[in-house]
VOBA-1610 file (N, C-alpha, C; in pm, whole numbers, padded with zeros to 5 digits, always signed):
BEGIN
Met+03466-03513-01126Met+03340-03481-01193Met+03360-03483-01344Asn+03270-03551-01414Asn+03279-03568-01558Asn+03167-03489-01625Leu+03205-03392-01713Leu+03104-03303-01773Leu+03010-03377-01868Ser+03061-03479-01938Ser+02974-03554-02030Ser+02869-03631-01951Arg+02907-03684-01834Arg+02810-03753-01749Arg+02709-03653-01693Val+02757-03535-01656Val+02668-03431-01605Val+02564-03395-01710Trp+02609-03379-01836Trp+02516-03344-01943Trp+02415-03456-01965Ser+02458-03580-01957Ser+02365-03693-01973Ser+02260-03693-01862Leu+02302-03661-01742Leu+02207-03654-01630Leu+02107-03539-01650Ile+02156-03424-01697Ile+02067-03310-01721Ile+01967-03342-01832Ser+02014-03407-01937Ser+01924-03445-02046Ser+01813-03537-01997Gly+01851-03634-01912Gly+01751-03724-01855Gly+01652-03650-01766Asp+01702-03556-01686Asp+01614-03478-01599Asp+01517-03393-01680Leu+01564-03338-01792Leu+01475-03258-01877Leu+01365-03344-01938Arg+01401-03463-01985Arg+01301-03551-02047Arg+01196-03594-01947Leu+01241-03632-01829Leu+01147-03682-01727Leu+01082-03567-01650Gly+01157-03460-01629Gly+01104-03349-01549Gly+00988-03278-01613Leu+00990-03266-01747Leu+00881-03197-01815Leu+00750-03273-01806Arg+00755-03400-01764Arg+00632-03477-01744Arg+00578-03460-01602Ser+00656-03400-01516Ser+00616-03387-01375Ser+00526-03265-01357Pro+00412-03280-01292Pro+00324-03165-01266Pro+00394-03055-01186Val+00484-03095-01097Val+00555-02996-01015Val+00643-02907-01103Ile+00721-02968-01192Ile+00809-02890-01280Ile+00728-02807-01378Leu+00619-02861-01429Leu+00532-02785-01520Leu+00474-02664-01450Trp+00438-02681-01322Trp+00386-02567-01246Trp+00493-02459-01231Leu+00617-02501-01206Leu+00725-02403-01194Leu+00745-02325-01323Leu+00721-02390-01437Leu+00740-02324-01566Leu+00630-02221-01596Ile+00507-02250-01551Ile+00398-02154-01579Ile+00379-02054-01465Met+00453-02075-01355Met+00436-01989-01238Met+00455-01839-01268Pro+00558-01797-01345Pro+00571-01653-01372Pro+00448-01592-01438Phe+00383-01667-01526Phe+00265-01615-01595Phe+00147-01603-01498Val+00130-01702-01410Val+00021-01699-01312Val+00041-01585-01213Ile+00164-01571-01163Ile+00192-01467-01065Ile+00174-01329-01127Thr+00218-01313-01251Thr+00203-01184-01319Thr+00056-01149-01334Phe-00026-01247-01370Phe-00170-01222-01383Phe-00228-01178-01249Leu-00193-01250-01142Leu-00246-01216-01011Leu-00201-01078-00967Leu-00077-01043-00999Leu-00023-00914-00959Leu-00086-00800-01038Gln-00083-00810-01171Gln-00123-00700-01256Gln-00275-00683-01268Val-00349-00792-01254Val-00494-00785-01276Val-00569-00789-01143Val-00550-00894-01066Val-00632-00914-00947Val-00587-00823-00833Phe-00458-00828-00798Phe-00411-00754-00681Phe-00427-00604-00699Val-00384-00552-00813Val-00392-00408-00837Val-00537-00362-00839Ala-00625-00443-00898Ala-00766-00406-00903Ala-00827-00398-00763Leu-00780-00486-00672Leu-00837-00490-00538Leu-00776-00387-00445Phe-00645-00364-00455Phe-00576-00285-00355Phe-00525-00150-00406Asp-00534-00125-00532Asp-00493+00005-00585Asp-00597+00055-00684Pro-00725+00066-00639Pro-00832+00099-00733Pro-00830+00246-00773Lys-00861+00272-00899Lys-00876+00409-00946Lys-01024+00445-00943Pro-01056+00572-00922Pro-01196+00615-00929Pro-01254+00583-01068Arg-01375+00528-01069Arg-01439+00485-01195Arg-01566+00565-01218Ile-01579+00620-01335Ile-01698+00697-01369Ile-01754+00649-01502Cys-01885+00642-01509Cys-01952+00605-01632Cys-02041+00722-01674Ile-02033+00761-01800Ile-02109+00876-01850Ile-02198+00834-01965Gln-02323+00879-01959Gln-02414+00865-02074Gln-02433+01007-02128Asp-02366+01036-02238Asp-02359+01172-02293Asp-02439+01177-02423Ser-02545+01256-02423Ser-02630+01267-02542Ser-02588+01380-02635Gly-02497+01466-02589Gly-02465+01583-02671Gly-02318+01614-02684Glu-02229+01517-02667Glu-02085+01537-02680Glu-02038+01655-02594Ser-02064+01644-02465Ser-02032+01751-02371Ser-01882+01767-02353Glu-01843+01891-02320Glu-01702+01917-02291Glu-01658+01845-02164Ile-01751+01816-02075Ile-01717+01746-01952Ile-01663+01607-01985Thr-01730+01539-02077Thr-01685+01405-02116Thr-01546+01411-02177Met-01526+01507-02269Met-01396+01517-02336Met-01285+01553-02236Ala-01319+01638-02137Ala-01219+01676-02038Ala-01184+01557-01948Leu-01285+01479-01908Leu-01258+01363-01823Leu-01177+01256-01896Glu-01191+01248-02028Glu-01111+01151-02105Glu-00963+01183-02098Arg-00931+01311-02071Arg-00789+01352-02066Arg-00731+01346-01925Val-00816+01318-01827Val-00769+01315-01688Val-00704+01181-01658Glu-00581+01184-01612Glu-00513+01061-01571Glu-00553+01028-01427Gly-00557+00900-01398Gly-00587+00858-01262Gly-00730+00818-01239Ile-00815+00824-01343Ile-00952+00774-01331Ile-00979+00678-01446Arg-01082+00597-01430Arg-01125+00506-01536Arg-01261+00552-01585Leu-01268+00587-01711Leu-01390+00641-01770Leu-01453+00539-01864Ser-01583+00516-01846Ser-01660+00430-01935Ser-01774+00511-01992Leu-01814+00479-02114Leu-01924+00549-02181Leu-02040+00453-02203Ala-02160+00499-02167Ala-02281+00418-02185Ala-02363+00474-02300Glu-02429+00385-02374Glu-02509+00428-02489Glu-02641+00491-02447Asn-02695+00448-02333Asn-02825+00498-02290Asn-02832+00491-02137Pro-02933+00554-02076Pro-02944+00554-01929Pro-02956+00415-01870Glu-03022+00323-01940Glu-03038+00187-01889Glu-02903+00117-01876Glu-02816+00136-01976Glu-02683+00075-01970Glu-02602+00135-01856Leu-02616+00267-01835Leu-02544+00333-01726Leu-02590+00277-01591Lys-02722+00261-01573Lys-02772+00206-01447Lys-02720+00065-01424Glu-02705-00011-01532Glu-02652-00147-01520Glu-02507-00144-01472Tyr-02428-00046-01524Tyr-02291-00028-01477Tyr-02289-00007-01325Ile-02376+00082-01277Ile-02378+00116-01136Ile-02425-00002-01051Glu-02532-00068-01095Glu-02588-00180-01019Glu-02488-00295-01006Asn-02405-00315-01110Asn-02306-00422-01107Asn-02173-00378-01044Asn-02171-00255-00993Asn-02050-00198-00931Asn-01932-00194-01028Asn-01960-00168-01154Asn-01854-00150-01252Asn-01812-00004-01264Ala-01879+00082-01189Ala-01844+00224-01184Ala-01883+00276-01046Asp-01805+00373-00995Asp-01836+00433-00866Asp-01947+00536-00879Leu-01949+00604-00993Leu-02045+00712-01012Leu-02088+00715-01157Gly-02218+00737-01179Gly-02272+00750-01313Gly-02323+00891-01336Leu-02307+00939-01456Leu-02343+01077-01488Leu-02420+01078-01618Val-02540+01140-01616Val-02623+01152-01736Val-02620+01297-01781Ile-02568+01321-01902Ile-02559+01457-01956Ile-02653+01467-02075Glu-02754+01552-02063Glu-02853+01566-02170Glu-02797+01652-02283Asp-02857+01639-02401Asp-02820+01720-02516Asp-02847+01868-02487Gly-02752+01954-02519Gly-02767+02098-02495Gly-02727+02141-02355Phe-02668+02049-02278Phe-02630+02082-02140Phe-02526+02193-02135Asp-02423+02185-02218Asp-02315+02285-02214Asp-02367+02424-02245Glu-02452+02437-02348Glu-02505+02566-02387Glu-02590+02626-02276Ala-02667+02539-02208Ala-02752+02589-02099Ala-02667+02641-01984Val-02555+02576-01954Val-02467+02622-01847Val-02407+02756-01881Arg-02361+02772-02005Arg-02299+02898-02046Arg-02400+03012-02049Asp-02529+02981-02072Asp-02633+03085-02074Asp-02680+03121-01935Gly-02619+03063-01833Gly-02656+03096-01696Gly-02772+03017-01642Gln-02821+02922-01719Gln-02930+02838-01671Gln-02877+02732-01574Lys-02968+02658-01515Lys-02929+02553-01421Lys-02989+02419-01468Pro-02928+02362-01572Pro-02981+02235-01624Pro-02959+02121-01525Glu-03042+02020-01536Glu-03033+01905-01445Glu-02915+01815-01483Leu-02839+01778-01384Leu-02727+01686-01404Leu-02751+01567-01312Lys-02778+01451-01370Lys-02816+01333-01292Lys-02692+01253-01251Phe-02682+01228-01120Phe-02576+01146-01064Phe-02635+01013-01016Phe-02561+00905-01038Phe-02597+00776-00982Phe-02473+00723-00907Leu-02493+00680-00784Leu-02382+00634-00702Leu-02394+00485-00675Ser-02281+00415-00681Ser-02277+00273-00645Ser-02263+00261-00494Gly-02351+00181-00434Gly-02344+00162-00289Gly-02219+00091-00243Glu-02148+00021-00335Glu-02027-00052-00299Glu-01900+00026-00328Ser-01914+00147-00380Ser-01794+00225-00414Ser-01734+00288-00290Leu-01605+00321-00299Leu-01536+00387-00190Leu-01581+00533-00180Ala-01601+00582-00058Ala-01642+00721-00039Ala-01538+00816-00096Ser-01411+00780-00083Ser-01304+00868-00136Ser-01314+00883-00287Asn-01348+00773-00357Asn-01362+00780-00502Asn-01480+00867-00542Arg-01590+00859-00468Arg-01707+00944-00499Arg-01671+01091-00484Ile-01598+01123-00376Ile-01560+01262-00351Ile-01470+01315-00462Ile-01371+01233-00502Ile-01277+01275-00607Ile-01350+01305-00737Ile-01438+01213-00778Ile-01509+01232-00905Ile-01603+01351-00897Ser-01673+01365-00784Ser-01766+01478-00769Ser-01693+01611-00777Leu-01578+01621-00711Leu-01501+01745-00715Leu-01450+01774-00856Leu-01408+01668-00928Leu-01362+01687-01065Leu-01473+01743-01153Val-01594+01688-01141Val-01706+01734-01223Val-01742+01879-01188Leu-01746+01911-01058Leu-01775+02049-01017Leu-01669+02146-01068Asp-01544+02101-01067Asp-01435+02185-01117Asp-01454+02214-01267Leu-01493+02111-01342Leu-01514+02129-01486Leu-01635+02218-01515Leu-01739+02208-01433Leu-01857+02293-01451Leu-01823+02440-01428Arg-01741+02467-01328Arg-01701+02606-01301Arg-01619+02661-01416Glu-01532+02578-01473Glu-01455+02623-01589Glu-01547+02654-01706Met-01651+02571-01725Met-01745+02592-01834Met-01820+02724-01816Glu-01848+02760-01690Glu-01918+02885-01662Glu-01823+03005-01662Asp-01692+02975-01681Asp-01589+03079-01677Asp-01584+03146-01540Arg-01594+03064-01438Arg-01584+03113-01301Arg-01459+03056-01236Asp-01399+03134-01147Asp-01282+03086-01073Asp-01325+02976-00976Thr-01244+02872-00971Thr-01275+02763-00877Thr-01207+02790-00743Pro-01276+02762-00633Pro-01215+02786-00501Pro-01097+02694-00473Val-01096+02578-00535Val-00985+02484-00519Val-00952+02424-00654Glu-00828+02379-00670Glu-00787+02309-00791Glu-00774+02161-00760Val-00844+02077-00836Val-00844+01933-00813Val-00740+01869-00904Val-00638+01808-00845Val-00533+01740-00919Val-00516+01600-00860Leu-00521+01497-00947Leu-00505+01360-00900Leu-00358+01324-00895Arg-00311+01287-00776Arg-00173+01243-00760Arg-00172+01124-00666Thr-00072+01036-00685Thr-00054+00924-00593Thr+00054+00956-00490Gly+00111+01073-00495Gly+00218+01109-00402Gly+00307+01210-00472Asp+00433+01221-00430Asp+00530+01306-00497Asp+00550+01255-00638Glu+00527+01341-00739Glu+00533+01295-00878Glu+00667+01235-00915Asp+00775+01282-00849Asp+00907+01230-00882Asp+00937+01099-00811Glu+00866+01074-00699Glu+00900+00958-00618Glu+00789+00853-00613Ala+00669+00889-00661Ala+00557+00796-00651Ala+00582+00672-00737Ile+00565+00557-00676Ile+00584+00431-00746Ile+00456+00350-00731Pro+00395+00306-00842Pro+00272+00227-00832Pro+00294+00103-00748Ile+00189+00062-00679Ile+00201-00053-00589Ile+00240-00180-00665Ala+00191-00193-00790Ala+00227-00312-00869Ala+00377-00317-00893Arg+00438-00201-00918Arg+00583-00199-00944Arg+00661-00228-00816Lys+00611-00182-00703Lys+00679-00209-00577Lys+00682-00359-00546Leu+00584-00431-00596Leu+00576-00573-00566Leu+00657-00660-00662Ile+00705-00602-00773Ile+00777-00682-00872Ile+00902-00749-00812Pro+00987-00676-00735Pro+01102-00746-00675Pro+01060-00860-00584Ala+00949-00844-00512Ala+00901-00953-00426Ala+00859-01074-00509Ile+00799-01049-00625Ile+00757-01159-00712Ile+00880-01230-00769Val+00982-01154-00809Val+01105-01214-00860Val+01172-01296-00750Leu+01170-01244-00628Leu+01226-01320-00516Leu+01150-01451-00496Leu+01019-01445-00510Leu+00939-01567-00496Leu+00980-01670-00601Val+01000-01624-00723Val+01046-01714-00830Val+01185-01769-00798Leu+01272-01683-00748Leu+01407-01725-00710Leu+01403-01835-00604Ile+01324-01812-00500Ile+01320-01907-00389Ile+01255-02038-00432Ile+01140-02028-00500Ile+01067-02149-00535Ile+01144-02231-00640Thr+01183-02166-00749Thr+01251-02239-00856Thr+01394-02275-00815Gly+01468-02178-00763Gly+01608-02202-00729Gly+01627-02308-00623Ile+01536-02313-00527Ile+01548-02412-00420Ile+01478-02541-00457Phe+01358-02530-00510Phe+01275-02648-00525Phe+01318-02738-00640Val+01369-02682-00751Val+01408-02766-00865Val+01517-02866-00828Pro+01633-02821-00777Pro+01736-02921-00741Pro+01692-03012-00627Ala+01620-02955-00528Ala+01579-03037-00413Ala+01478-03143-00455Phe+01377-03103-00532Phe+01272-03197-00571Phe+01327-03309-00659Met+01413-03274-00757Met+01467-03376-00846Met+01555-03476-00772Leu+01630-03426-00673Leu+01716-03515-00595Leu+01632-03608-00507Val+01532-03552-00440Val+01447-03633-00353Val+01365-03733-00434Glu+01317-03689-00551Glu+01238-03779-00634Glu+01320-03902-00675Glu+01447-03881-00707Glu+01532-03994-00746Glu+01560-04085-00626Lys+01569-04026-00507Lys+01588-04110-00387Lys+01464-04194-00361Glu+01346-04134-00376Glu+01221-04206-00351Glu+01200-04320-00450His+01233-04295-00576His+01210-04396-00680His+01322-04500-00686Gly+01429-04478-00611Gly+01539-04573-00611Gly+01636-04556-00726Thr+01613-04456-00812Thr+01701-04437-00928Thr+01838-04383-00887Leu+01843-04306-00776Leu+01971-04251-00734Leu+02067-04363-00693Arg+02016-04461-00621Arg+02098-04576-00582Arg+02148-04651-00705Ala+02059-04664-00806Ala+02097-04736-00929Ala+02203-04658-01007Ile+02189-04524-01010Ile+02286-04441-01084Ile+02424-04452-01021Leu+02428-04457-00889Leu+02557-04453-00820Leu+02637-04583-00829Val+02575-04691-00879Val+02652-04813-00901Val+02719-04811-01039Thr+02689-04709-01118Thr+02754-04688-01249Thr+02876-04598-01226Pro+02950-04568-01332Pro+03065-04476-01313Pro+03026-04334-01272Val+02897-04302-01275Val+02853-04168-01233Val+02877-04151-01083Ser+02937-04039-01045Ser+02965-04012-00904Ser+02855-03925-00844Leu+02854-03918-00712Leu+02755-03834-00644Leu+02777-03687-00677Ser+02902-03647-00695Ser+02929-03507-00732Ser+02872-03475-00869Asp+02874-03572-00963Asp+02811-03552-01094Asp+02662-03528-01079Val+02598-03607-00993Val+02454-03595-00972Val+02419-03459-00911Leu+02491-03421-00805Leu+02461-03295-00737Leu+02487-03176-00829Phe+02595-03183-00905Phe+02627-03071-00995Phe+02522-03059-01106Ser+02473-03171-01157Ser+02370-03167-01263Ser+02241-03105-01211Lys+02201-03139-01087Lys+02080-03081-01029Lys+02096-02931-01009Ala+02213-02892-00956Ala+02238-02749-00932Ala+02243-02671-01062Leu+02308-02727-01164Leu+02321-02657-01292Leu+02185-02641-01361Leu+02104-02746-01358Leu+01970-02735-01418Leu+01885-02633-01342Gly+01892-02637-01210Gly+01820-02539-01130Gly+01870-02397-01155Phe+02002-02383-01175Phe+02061-02252-01201Phe+02007-02192-01331Val+02007-02270-01437Val+01961-02220-01568Val+01812-02190-01566Met+01732-02282-01508Met+01587-02262-01503Met+01551-02139-01420Thr+01621-02119-01309Thr+01588-02007-01222Thr+01616-01874-01290Ile+01732-01862-01353Ile+01765-01736-01422Ile+01665-01710-01534Ala+01630-01813-01609Ala+01533-01796-01717Ala+01397-01751-01663Met+01349-01815-01556Met+01219-01780-01498Met+01219-01638-01442Cys+01332-01596-01381Cys+01340-01460-01327Cys+01330-01356-01437Phe+01401-01377-01547Phe+01398-01279-01656Phe+01264-01281-01728Ile+01200-01397-01738Ile+01065-01402-01795Ile+00969-01322-01708Thr+00980-01337-01577Thr+00894-01262-01484Thr+00916-01111-01499Leu+01042-01070-01505Leu+01072-00927-01522Leu+01017-00875-01654Ala+01033-00953-01762Ala+00983-00910-01893Ala+00831-00899-01894Leu+00763-00996-01834Leu+00617-00993-01830Leu+00565-00872-01754Asn+00641-00826-01657Asn+00599-00712-01576Asn+00659-00580-01623Gly+00728-00584-01739Gly+00786-00462-01794Gly+00891-00400-01702Ala+00972-00484-01637Ala+01065-00433-01536Ala+01210-00466-01568Leu+01242-00491-01695Leu+01383-00512-01730Leu+01456-00380-01714Ser+01550-00378-01625Ser+01613-00254-01582Ser+01703-00193-01689Gly+01731-00064-01669Gly+01829+00003-01753Gly+01971-00036-01718Gln+01987-00121-01616Gln+02119-00172-01574Gln+02118-00324-01590Pro+02117-00376-01714Pro+02100-00520-01735Pro+02212-00604-01675Leu+02336-00557-01679Leu+02447-00636-01623Leu+02437-00645-01471Ala+02401-00534-01407Ala+02384-00536-01262Ala+02267-00625-01224Leu+02161-00622-01303Leu+02046-00707-01276Leu+02082-00854-01293Leu+02157-00886-01398Leu+02200-01024-01421Leu+02289-01073-01307Ala+02383-00988-01264Ala+02472-01026-01154Ala+02393-01052-01026Thr+02291-00971-01001Thr+02208-00988-00881Thr+02132-01119-00885Ile+02072-01149-01000Ile+01995-01273-01013Ile+02088-01395-01004Ile+02209-01384-01061Ile+02305-01494-01050Ile+02343-01518-00904Ala+02372-01410-00832Ala+02409-01424-00690Ala+02295-01487-00611Gly+02173-01441-00635Gly+02058-01498-00567Gly+02036-01644-00602Thr+02058-01677-00728Thr+02040-01815-00772Thr+02143-01907-00710Val+02265-01860-00697Val+02370-01941-00633Val+02331-01974-00489Val+02284-01874-00416Val+02242-01897-00277Val+02125-01995-00272Cys+02025-01974-00358Cys+01905-02059-00355Cys+01935-02202-00400Asn+02021-02218-00501Asn+02058-02353-00545Asn+02131-02429-00434Ala+02218-02360-00362Ala+02289-02424-00251Ala+02191-02469-00143Ile+02095-02383-00113Ile+01992-02420-00015Ile+01911-02538-00066Gly+01882-02540-00197Gly+01808-02650-00256Gly+01881-02783-00240Leu+02012-02782-00261Leu+02090-02905-00244Leu+02093-02949-00097Ile+02097-02852-00007Ile+02093-02886+00135Ile+01959-02952+00169Tyr+01849-02894+00119Tyr+01717-02955+00141Tyr+01713-03096+00082Gly+01765-03108-00040Gly+01758-03237-00110Gly+01839-03346-00043Thr+01954-03310+00014Thr+02035-03410+00083Thr+01978-03445+00221Leu+01910-03349+00284Leu+01853-03373+00416Leu+01723-03453+00409Ala+01639-03422+00311Ala+01506-03483+00303Ala+01514-03623+00243Gly+01452-03718+00310Gly+01451-03854+00258Gly+01333-03882+00167Asn+01229-03796+00173Asn+01111-03815+00089Asn+01046-03680+00063Ala+00945-03682-00025Ala+00881-03557-00065Ala+00810-03489+00050Lys+00751-03566+00140Lys+00680-03508+00254Lys+00775-03426+00342Thr+00892-03482+00369Thr+00991-03409+00448Thr+01038-03284+00375Leu+01055-03296+00243Leu+01098-03181+00164Leu+00995-03069+00171Tyr+00867-03102+00154Tyr+00762-03000+00160Tyr+00759-02933+00298Thr+00784-03010+00402Thr+00788-02954+00537Thr+00902-02853+00551Leu+01019-02890+00499Leu+01133-02798+00503Leu+01104-02670+00425Val+01047-02687+00305Val+01019-02571+00219Val+00919-02478+00287Lys+00811-02534+00340Lys+00706-02450+00399Lys+00753-02381+00527Ser+00836-02448+00604Ser+00879-02391+00732Ser+00995-02293+00718Leu+01095-02330+00641Leu+01216-02248+00633Leu+01209-02138+00527Asn+01133-02159+00420Asn+01125-02056+00316Asn+01057-01930+00365Ile+00974-01941+00467Ile+00915-01821+00527Ile+01024-01731+00583Leu+01126-01794+00645Leu+01238-01717+00698Leu+01322-01657+00586Leu+01337-01731+00476Leu+01416-01680+00364Leu+01351-01559+00300Ala+01218-01557+00299Ala+01146-01444+00238Ala+01125-01330+00336Gly+01172-01345+00459Gly+01150-01245+00563Gly+01188-01102+00527Pro+01303-01080+00460Pro+01343-00941+00431Pro+01241-00863+00348Ile+01151-00929+00278Ile+01050-00858+00198Ile+00970-00763+00286Leu+00942-00805+00409Leu+00860-00723+00500Leu+00922-00586+00524Phe+01055-00578+00521Phe+01123-00452+00551Phe+01115-00354+00434Tyr+01070-00403+00317Tyr+01051-00315+00201Tyr+00905-00279+00182Leu+00816-00369+00221Leu+00673-00339+00215Leu+00630-00249+00330Phe+00695-00267+00448Phe+00666-00183+00565Phe+00795-00109+00599Thr+00809+00008+00540Thr+00937+00079+00546Thr+00970+00132+00685Gly+00875+00129+00778Gly+00903+00177+00912Gly+00984+00080+00995Leu+00996-00044+00951Leu+01073-00144+01026Leu+01223-00115+01015Pro+01299-00137+01123Pro+01445-00111+01117Pro+01514-00204+01017Lys+01582-00145+00921Lys+01641-00221+00811Lys+01756-00311+00858Trp+01821-00276+00969Trp+01938-00356+01010Trp+01899-00499+01045Ile+01775-00521+01088Ile+01731-00656+01121Ile+01731-00744+00996Ala+01698-00685+00881Ala+01692-00762+00757Ala+01827-00821+00720Lys+01936-00755+00763Lys+02070-00802+00727Lys+02105-00935+00792Ile+02027-00976+00890Ile+02051-01106+00955Ile+02018-01220+00860Phe+01922-01197+00769Phe+01877-01301+00677Phe+01978-01316+00562Pro+02014-01437+00524Pro+02110-01453+00413Pro+02057-01401+00280Thr+01925-01404+00263Thr+01867-01359+00136Thr+01868-01206+00122Tyr+01888-01134+00232Tyr+01890-00987+00225Tyr+01994-00938+00125Trp+02108-01009+00117Trp+02222-00958+00043Trp+02203-00963-00108Phe+02099-01031-00156Phe+02065-01015-00298Phe+01924-00956-00315Ile+01843-00956-00208Ile+01711-00892-00217Ile+01726-00740-00223Asp+01812-00686-00137Asp+01830-00540-00136Asp+01882-00488-00271Pro+01986-00552-00331Pro+02026-00508-00465Pro+01914-00520-00569Leu+01832-00624-00557Leu+01721-00642-00652Leu+01623-00525-00643Tyr+01588-00484-00522Tyr+01501-00368-00503Tyr+01569-00241-00554Ser+01697-00226-00523Ser+01768-00104-00564Ser+01774-00089-00715Ile+01793-00201-00787Ile+01802-00195-00933Ile+01666-00170-00997Thr+01566-00248-00956Thr+01436-00240-01023Thr+01359-00113-00989Leu+01379-00059-00869Leu+01303+00060-00828Leu+01384+00189-00832Glu+01517+00179-00818Glu+01599+00300-00811Glu+01705+00306-00920Asn+01708+00206-01008Asn+01804+00202-01119Asn+01948+00210-01070Ala+01977+00139-00961Ala+02112+00137-00905Ala+02209+00064-00998Asp+02338+00092-00985Asp+02439+00025-01067Asp+02536-00052-00977Phe+02642-00105-01038Phe+02737-00190-00964Phe+02799-00118-00845Ser+02825+00010-00858Ser+02889+00083-00748Ser+02802+00086-00623Asp+02671+00074-00641Asp+02579+00078-00528Asp+02558-00059-00464Ile+02573-00166-00544Ile+02534-00299-00495Ile+02649-00398-00492Gly+02768-00359-00538Gly+02880-00453-00551Gly+02914-00526-00423Phe+02923-00453-00311Phe+02962-00516-00185Phe+02857-00618-00141Lys+02730-00585-00154Lys+02623-00676-00111Lys+02621-00803-00196Leu+02646-00788-00327Leu+02652-00907-00412Leu+02770-00995-00375Ala+02881-00934-00338Ala+02999-01012-00295Ala+02966-01092-00169Val+02895-01029-00077Val+02854-01100+00046Val+02762-01216+00011Ala+02667-01192-00084Ala+02574-01298-00124Ala+02649-01416-00185Leu+02748-01389-00268Leu+02826-01497-00328Leu+02906-01574-00224Val+02960-01505-00126Val+03033-01573-00018Val+02938-01664+00058Ile+02818-01615+00087Ile+02718-01698+00156Ile+02686-01822+00073Gly+02669-01802-00060Gly+02641-01915-00148Gly+02753-02018-00146Ile+02878-01972-00150Ile+02993-02064-00148Ile+02997-02141-00017Val+02973-02073+00095Val+02973-02139+00226Val+02863-02246+00230Leu+02747-02214+00175Leu+02637-02311+00174Leu+02671-02432+00087Phe+02738-02409-00027Phe+02779-02520-00112Phe+02882-02609-00040Ile+02969-02546+00037Ile+03065-02625+00115Ile+02992-02711+00218Ala+02883-02657+00274Ala+02805-02733+00373Ala+02737-02854+00310Val+02719-02851+00176Val+02656-02964+00107Val+02746-03088+00113Val+02877-03068+00118Val+02972-03181+00112Val+02948-03281+00224Pro+02952-03239+00353Pro+02928-03339+00458Pro+02786-03396+00455Leu+02689-03315+00413Leu+02552-03365+00404Leu+02537-03470+00295Ser+02609-03449+00183Ser+02602-03548+00074Ser+02668-03680+00116Arg+02775-03672+00195Arg+02839-03794+00245Arg+02744-03869+00339Arg+02674-03791+00422Arg+02575-03853+00512Arg+02465-03921+00431Met+02418-03854+00324Met+02316-03913+00238Met+02368-04040+00171Met+02495-04039+00129Met+02555-04154+00064Met+02560-04274+00157Arg+02594-04248+00284Arg+02598-04357+00382Arg+02461-04420+00400Lys+02356-04335+00403Lys+02220-04387+00420Lys+02177-04469+00299Leu+02220-04426+00179Leu+02184-04500+00058Leu+02250-04636+00052Thr+02368-04648+00109Thr+02441-04774+00100Thr+02416-04868+00219Glu+02336-04821+00315Glu+02307-04905+00431Glu+02216-05022+00393
//
């Protein structure tokens, strides 16, 4: 293997690859996935109670709700704007507070407090907001409340937002797609266009070609993983352990990518392999999203040995002492897969020369 030839091949792949829609998609994928995770998914599956207030007299209720974590508060300039919020389902509950409301409550009067409910809001959100408002009214009257309303998502020390729980899964998706697809797609594309056959009649060897694809995929995958982590604010306090985990995962995925690339004779076959087998590679994710499943089954999957360390680092701030053995197993799996590429590459070479 000649390093100068490898570099020439990588340079050519970079020049031509950046023109490919597939490679361009891989480059923007972390940004698209982050948007879907942080904006769309969280908004749909982890909604916070939403309240809109039209306050004519700077009520203490409004100021108190502004300090409450776990709800989304919007302010309307007039009753018409508040009704528009409710009709468009931009708030679960609307509240109209007239000028002098606080003083009337303290004087023992019973001023009118107008509620507007969105028909599309969750019943649980309506109950939470209603209880919060009633709790604040009792405090304003200087009366003891029968219950204390506190918004929590679980144990304060252990609660993890759903968006953060999904970050390791998103990084794994980047690992699998970029780590496998970059070397496999570039190799198959050269076979389809006939350039691989032309390259091999030059002093460039097949090992130079395979190493260049793997190295380019290795660098791109690590870069995309760290970009994804940075976009999601998940760069761990254990950067070396995180780097080692991503390297181990990339080695495994790059080896699988070369196996796909040597097996597939065209893009259609490659897409079939990716769609059918990558589901199995991503299988261990289910054991982290559904914690009731027996974890020992996940160990059957080769990707488990770097997925588990990835979850441990990003969610539990684990260090090398916690994940060292699993990373060693992942690297051994990667080496075995690279060894399996040798006979497959010889088979591919025979087909090219037929």
